[in-house]
C-alpha positions in Angstrom: -25.8 -20.3 -94.2 -22.7 -18.1 -93.6 -22.8 -14.6 -95.2 -20.0 -13.9 -97.7 -17.2 -11.7 -96.5 -17.0 -8.2 -98.1 -13.8 -7.3 -96.2 -11.0 -9.6 -95.0 -7.8 -7.9 -93.8 -5.0 -9.8 -92.2 -2.0 -8.5 -90.3 -2.2 -5.0 -91.6 0.7 -2.7 -90.5 1.1 0.9 -91.4 4.3 2.8 -90.8 4.8 6.5 -91.7 8.3 7.8 -92.4 9.2 11.4 -91.9 12.8 12.8 -92.0 14.3 9.5 -91.1 11.9 8.7 -88.3 9.4 5.8 -88.5 6.1 5.9 -86.7 4.1 2.6 -86.6 0.5 3.5 -86.5 -1.3 0.2 -87.2 0.2 -2.9 -85.7 -1.1 -6.2 -87.1 -4.8 -5.4 -87.6 -7.0 -8.3 -88.7 -10.7 -7.8 -89.4 -13.4 -9.8 -91.3 -16.7 -8.2 -92.2 -19.6 -10.2 -93.5 -22.0 -8.9 -96.1 -24.8 -7.0 -94.3 -22.9 -6.5 -91.1 -23.1 -3.4 -89.0 -19.8 -2.5 -87.3 -18.5 0.4 -85.3 -14.8 1.0 -84.8 -14.2 3.1 -81.7 -11.1 4.5 -80.0 -9.5 7.6 -78.6 -7.7 10.2 -80.6 -4.4 8.8 -81.8 -5.6 5.2 -81.8 -5.2 4.8 -85.5 -8.8 5.1 -86.6 -8.2 7.6 -89.4 -5.4 5.5 -90.8 -7.5 2.4 -90.7 -10.4 4.2 -92.4 -8.0 5.3 -95.1 -6.9 1.7 -95.8 -10.4 0.3 -95.6 -11.6 2.9 -98.0 -8.8 2.2 -100.5 -7.6 5.8 -100.0 -4.2 4.6 -99.1 -2.1 1.4 -98.9 -0.9 -0.6 -95.9 2.8 -1.0 -95.4 2.3 -4.8 -95.1 -0.5 -7.3 -94.8 -3.3 -8.4 -97.0 -6.7 -6.7 -97.8 -9.4 -8.4 -99.8 -12.4 -6.3 -100.6 -15.4 -8.3 -102.1 -12.9 -11.1 -102.8 -10.4 -8.9 -104.7 -6.9 -8.4 -103.3 -6.5 -4.6 -103.3 -3.1 -4.3 -101.6 -1.1 -4.1 -104.8 -3.5 -2.1 -107.0 -2.4 1.2 -108.6 -4.1 4.5 -108.1 -6.4 4.1 -111.1 -7.5 0.7 -110.0 -8.1 1.9 -106.4 -10.2 4.7 -107.8 -12.4 2.2 -109.6 -12.8 0.1 -106.5 -13.8 3.2 -104.4 -16.3 4.3 -107.0 -17.9 0.9 -107.5 -17.7 -0.7 -104.0 -17.6 1.9 -101.3 -19.9 4.8 -100.4 -18.3 7.4 -98.2 -19.8 9.6 -95.5 -17.4 12.1 -93.9 -17.7 14.3 -90.9 -17.0 17.4 -93.0 -19.7 16.5 -95.6 -17.4 17.4 -98.6 -20.2 18.9 -100.6 -19.5 21.4 -103.4 -20.6 24.8 -102.3 -23.0 26.7 -104.5 -24.0 23.4 -106.2 -27.5 21.9 -105.7 -28.1 18.8 -103.6 -29.1 17.0 -106.8 -25.8 17.8 -108.6 -23.8 16.9 -105.5 -25.4 13.5 -105.4 -24.9 13.1 -109.1 -21.1 13.7 -108.8 -20.0 10.0 -108.4 -21.9 9.2 -111.6 -20.1 11.9 -113.5 -16.8 10.2 -112.5 -17.9 7.0 -114.4 -16.7 6.5 -117.9 -20.2 7.0 -119.1 -23.1 8.4 -117.1 -25.6 5.6 -116.8 -29.0 5.6 -118.3 -31.6 6.8 -115.8 -29.1 8.8 -113.8 -31.5 11.6 -113.0 -34.0 9.0 -111.6 -31.3 7.4 -109.5 -30.4 10.7 -107.9 -34.0 11.5 -107.2 -34.5 8.1 -105.6 -31.4 8.5 -103.4 -32.6 11.9 -102.2 -36.1 10.6 -101.6 -34.5 7.7 -99.6 -33.0 10.2 -97.1 -36.1 12.4 -97.0 -34.8 15.3 -99.1 -36.7 14.9 -102.3 -38.3 18.3 -101.6 -34.8 19.9 -101.2 -32.9 18.6 -104.2 -32.6 22.1 -105.7 -31.1 23.6 -102.6 -27.3 24.3 -102.2 -25.4 23.3 -99.1 -25.6 26.9 -97.7 -29.4 26.6 -97.8 -29.5 23.3 -95.9 -29.0 22.6 -92.2 -26.1 20.5 -91.0 -28.3 17.4 -90.7 -29.7 17.9 -94.2 -26.2 18.3 -95.6 -25.1 15.0 -94.0 -28.2 13.3 -95.5 -27.1 14.6 -98.9 -23.8 12.9 -98.4 -25.6 9.7 -97.4 -27.6 9.9 -100.6 -24.4 10.5 -102.6 -22.8 7.5 -100.9 -25.7 5.3 -102.2 -25.8 6.4 -105.7 -23.5 3.7 -107.1 -25.2 1.0 -105.1 -22.0 0.1 -103.2 -21.3 -3.0 -101.1 -20.2 -0.9 -98.2 -21.1 2.4 -96.6 -18.0 3.7 -94.7 -18.8 6.5 -92.4 -16.0 8.5 -90.7 -17.2 10.4 -87.6 -20.6 11.0 -89.4 -22.1 12.8 -86.4 -19.0 14.8 -85.4 -20.3 18.2 -86.8 -23.9 17.7 -85.7 -25.9 18.3 -82.5 -27.3 15.3 -80.6 -30.7 15.5 -82.3 -29.4 15.6 -85.9 -26.8 13.0 -85.0 -29.4 10.7 -83.7 -31.4 11.1 -87.0 -28.3 10.4 -89.1 -27.7 7.2 -87.1 -31.3 6.1 -87.5 -30.8 6.4 -91.3 -27.8 4.1 -91.0 -29.8 1.7 -88.9 -32.5 1.6 -91.6 -29.9 1.1 -94.4 -28.4 -1.8 -92.5 -31.9 -3.4 -92.0 -32.2 -3.3 -95.8 -29.1 -5.4 -96.1 -26.4 -2.7 -96.6 -23.0 -3.3 -94.9 -22.2 -0.3 -92.6 -18.9 0.5 -91.0 -18.9 3.6 -88.7 -15.6 5.0 -87.3 -16.2 7.1 -84.2 -15.0 8.2 -80.8 -18.6 8.5 -79.5 -19.8 5.5 -77.5 -23.5 6.4 -78.1 -22.9 6.2 -81.9 -20.9 3.0 -81.5 -23.8 1.3 -79.7 -26.0 1.5 -82.8 -23.8 -1.3 -84.4 -24.2 -5.0 -84.1 -20.5 -5.4 -83.6 -18.1 -3.0 -81.8 -14.4 -3.0 -82.3 -12.2 -1.1 -80.0 -8.9 0.3 -81.4 -6.1 1.4 -79.1 -2.5 2.2 -79.9 -2.8 0.7 -83.4 -4.3 -2.6 -82.3 -7.7 -4.1 -82.0 -8.1 -4.7 -78.2 -11.7 -5.7 -78.3 -14.2 -7.2 -80.8 -17.6 -7.8 -79.2 -21.1 -8.4 -80.3 -23.4 -5.7 -79.0 -26.0 -7.5 -76.9 -28.4 -4.6 -77.1 -28.4 -4.4 -81.0 -31.8 -4.6 -82.6 -32.2 -4.7 -86.3 -34.6 -2.0 -87.5 
């Protein structure tokens, strides 16, 4: 039985205009992502990875093309509708963590629930479970300044899980970490995928990319390779 598609983008183009000059960054990108898939998107600086991440994460719109997320066409949605999609469907993990300084890990993970129209019943328990899931149940009262880089990134992963999203979208998740902490973070993603979570990792690091089942190579705004990783083993 074929898994349902959570992402289906066709012929995505993105052009930036600045002082009369046009720069075409994405040039006809088409990608389908099945539910439960594990994908890495790799490419050199300037390949268009950040722009593609912005579109996949509903943080910006393509110039042309179609994008269906969990069956919904998102290309024509307004900012408020895109915000709803992001909060309900996508969990984000960024290189720079984006944690609130001086605020506990517990409250940082709680933040996406605060953005809901109504904080759901059992919110505290959900936060505790998310932090336990990444091995930080004993650190939930600590602020980012009291946590190591690897622990801070695990807080961001817990935060990404709090609304039970369809997709975890990770942008250079190991970029600010040493190799040991980076490997631990990727092991966490491996485990989440083994539990059925759809994972998309954007990276320039071939070691990170090799964790995924499917590896897409982006160069000069185009997908130049889309291959199944023969060494992939589900955790």
